[in-house]
N, C-alpha and C positions, 0 to 999 in steps of 0.2 A: 593569391593572397597579397594584399597590399604590403609593401616593404616600407615601414615608417621610419621617421627620424629616430625614434626611440629604439627600434630594432637595430638600426645601424650602430647606435651607441652601445647597445648590449653586446653586439658581435665583436666590437673592438675593445670595449673596456669592462664589460661584465655587468655594469649597472648604468642606469640612465643618469647622466650628470651634464646638464647644459653647459656648465663652466668648461667642460672638457673640449667644447667646440669654439672656445675663444681663439681668435686668430693670432694671438701672441704679440700683436703690434701696438695695442692700446691698453692703458691701465684699466684694471677692473678689480672688484673686490670679490674674493671667493667666500663662499659660506664656510664657516669653521667646521672642521671635521670633529665628530663627537665620539668616534670609536676609541676606546682606551686600549685596544689591542694592536693598533697600527705600529709597525716598526718605523724607526726613524729612517729617512732617506739616506742613501750612501753619501759619505763625506769625502771619500777618496776615489780616484779613478779605478784602483784595483777593486775596491768594494763594488763600484758601479758595474765594472766588467763582470764580476762574479755574479751579481744579481741578474744582469741581463742573460747570462748563460743559464742561470737557474730557471728563469721565467720564460725563456724564449719559446718553448713548446706550447705555452698557454696563451701566447699573444695571437692576435689575428694576423692574417697574412700580411696586411699592410704594415702593421706595427713590427712584424718580424723583419720586413724589408728595411724599415727605418733603423731597427736595431743593428742590422748588418752594415748599413751605411755609416752609422755613427761610430761603430768600432773600427771600420775600415778607414775612416777619415776623421780621426779625433781632432786634428789640428784645425780643419775647416769648421767643425762644430764649435770649437773654442773661439774662433775669430769672426765668423760670418753671422749675418742677421738671420732670423728665423725665416724670412721670406726667401733669401738667397739659398739657404739650406733646403727649404722645401722644394724649390725649383730643381736643385741638383739631385735631390733624393727622389724626385718624381712623385711627390705627395703634397697635399694641401697643407698650409701652415698649421691648421687645426689638428692635423694628425700628429705633428711633432709635439704639440702641447699635450695631446692625449698620451703619447708615448712617455713623456716626462712624468705625467701624473700616474701612469700605470706602474712606475717605479717608485712612487711615494713622494715625488716632488710636488710643490704647490703649482709650479708652472715651468715653462721651458727655461726661463732665465735662471732659476735656481739650479737646474741641472747643468746648464751651460757653465756655471761657475766652477763646477767640478772639473770640467774639461779645461777651463782656463787655469785652474790651480795646477793642473798637470804640466802646463807649459812653463810655469814659473821656475820649475827646477831644471828646465832644459837650457841649452846653450842660449845666451841672451839674444842673438840675432836670428835664432831658428824660426821664431814665429813670423818675422818679416819675410824670411826667405820662402816660407810656405805660402804666405799671402801673394808674393810676387809670382811664385810658380803656378798659382791657381788662376792668374789673370788670363783672359781669352787669348792674348797675343803670345802666350808662352808656347802654344802649339806650333808656332811658326819658326821657332829656333832651329838652327841646323841640327841634323840628327845626332851627331856626336855630342854637341853641347847639351842638347835636351836630355840625352840618356846619361851623360856624366852628372848633370844636376840631379836627375831622378835617382841615380845610384848613390850620390852623397846623402840625399834625404833618406833613402832606405837604410843605409848604414847607420845614420844618426838615430833612426827609430829603433834599429836593432840594439844599439848601445843602451838606449833608454829602457827597452822592454825586456831584454834577456839578461837576467841577473846572474852574477857569479854563483849564487847559491843554487840556482836551477841547473847551471852547467855542472856543478859539483855533484848534485843529486843524480844527474844522468850519468856522469862518469862513474859514480859509485856502483850504479846498477850494471853498467857495461863491464866494469872490472871484475865483478863477481860472477858474470855469466859463463856457463859452459860453452855455449855457442851464441854468437850474435847474428841473428837473421835480419836481412835487410830487404825492404820492399818499397818500390816507388815506380809508378807508371807514367808514361808520356813525359810531361815537362819535369817531373820530379826524378826521373830515372838518372840523369847525370849526377844528382846529389847523392843518391845511394850508391851509385857505381863508384864515385870518388871515395865514399866512406868505406866501401868494401876493400878498395885498394889500400887506403890509409890504415885501416884496422889490421890488415895482414902485415903491414910493415911494423905494427906495434906488437906483433906476435899473437894477436887474438885470432880465435877460430871464427871466421866470418863466412856466412852463407848468403850469397846474393840470389834472391828469388827473381830471376829474369823472365820467367814465364815462357821460355822458348818451347815451341811445339805445343802450346796450350797446356803446359804442365804446372801452372802456378798453384793449382789446388793440391797436387801431389807434393810440391815443394813446401807448401804450408804445413802439410801433415808431418814434416820432419821436425817441427817444433816440439820440444819436450820441457817438462818442469825443470827449472834451473837455467833455461835459456832466456834470452831477451830479444824482443822484436824491435828493430829500429825502422820506423815507417815515415815516409814523407808524402804529402799530398796537399795540393792547393786548389782553391775554388776554380772550377766546379767539382773537384774531387773525383778521383778515379774509383769506380765501383769495385774494380778488382782489388785495389789496395784496401778499401774498406772491408771487403770480405775476408782478407787475410788478417786484418786487425781484429775483426769479430771472432775469427777462429782462434787467435792468440788468447783473447779474453776467455773463451770457452776452455782452453787448455791451461788457464791460470799462468800464462806467460806474460810478464809485465811488458808494457809498450812504452817506448820513448818515441815521441812524435815531433817531427818538424813540420809545422803547418801554419796557416795564416790567422784565421779568426778564432776567438774563444768559442764561437758557435760552430766551428768545424766538427764534423763527426769524429775525427781523430782526437780532437781535444777532449771530447766527452768520454772517450774510451781509454785514453793514454794515462799512464802512471806519471810521466814527466813530459811537459810540453815545452818545446822551444818555439816561441812565437816569432814568426817572420812575416813581414809585409814587404814584398819585394818591389823593385823598380818597374814602372810601367809608363810608357809614353805612347799615347794614341793607340792603345790596344796591344802594343808590342811589349811583352813581359820578359824581363831578364831574370837572372838568378844570382846577382852579386851578394845580396843579403843572405840567401839560403846557403850559398857556398861558404860565406864567412861564418855563419852559425855552425856549419859542419866542420870547418877547419878549427874553430874555437873548441868544439867538442872533442876533436882528436887531440888537441893540445892539452885540454883538461884531463882526458883519459891517460895520455902519456905521462903527465906529471904524477897522477895518482899511482900508476903502475911503478914508476921509479921510486916513489915514496914507500910503496908496499914491499918491493923486492930489493931496493938498494942498488939496483943496476939499471942501465939503460935498456929499454925494450929491444929484443933481438929482431933483426930483419928477417923476412921470410926465407926459408931454406928450401932445399930440394923437396922436403916433405911439407909442402905449402899447406898452411892451415886455412887458406881462403878457398872456398868452393863455390861452384855455381849451380 
């Protein structure tokens, strides 16, 4: 069967709309929309991020890839041309226009304004630093300099994206938990291992699911109502961690997740999400932002425990409350 231009448009956007294939580089006039039931497009980055997460599963594979690229590189989307972004996202410019229209915008430029508004509230020199970091010659910087710059950018993103309200919400859940279970595999394991150590020093009952001997499933079965699961995973996401998170949801155990994208499977299942986009240089990924988020969570929890008990949290004793 012949695969027509209209078929492609239906696959990506649901209905045939020739305007959706405009390349985004020249002016054009869109036909007015006549539906009275259309919702207004997102006006803030938080609204846009929530809408992308809501509609992600209904987008075509190409538009899903663009959604993930946009959320992973919001500064680039704010600063670069549609042609440059299309090249970096590995998609034609028309696909970026279709993506914007799928979210209710008239075109790419209207969506880009939302990303640019996000930068206005950031550190004044931040946008220029991001632009310089994205230049082709940045990859030739000495390794320490390159990673130090990437780390500063990651910490800057963390400060902007992780709110004090989110930390307080996570600390409230952890403070009320009978047992705090922790799971993270591969690159995320150092994050949860540190948290297990730190939580024990706060006097919390911490259970690190290390999966030794292939016993991760049995360790997950130790979760009970009244407990909390603290999980960490980053793209491409560990299947073992996701299985434990799904098990927690089945057991009605709330999940606090340290993860990267709003489209992360952990973000869709977690009660509280600590968003982290960590440092990466030429495919080498570090954990400075993830460890900073974990440390901030420990500090927030410690302050809450002091406020509730009126005394400093006790260090672990011979009867250690941290288990593996």
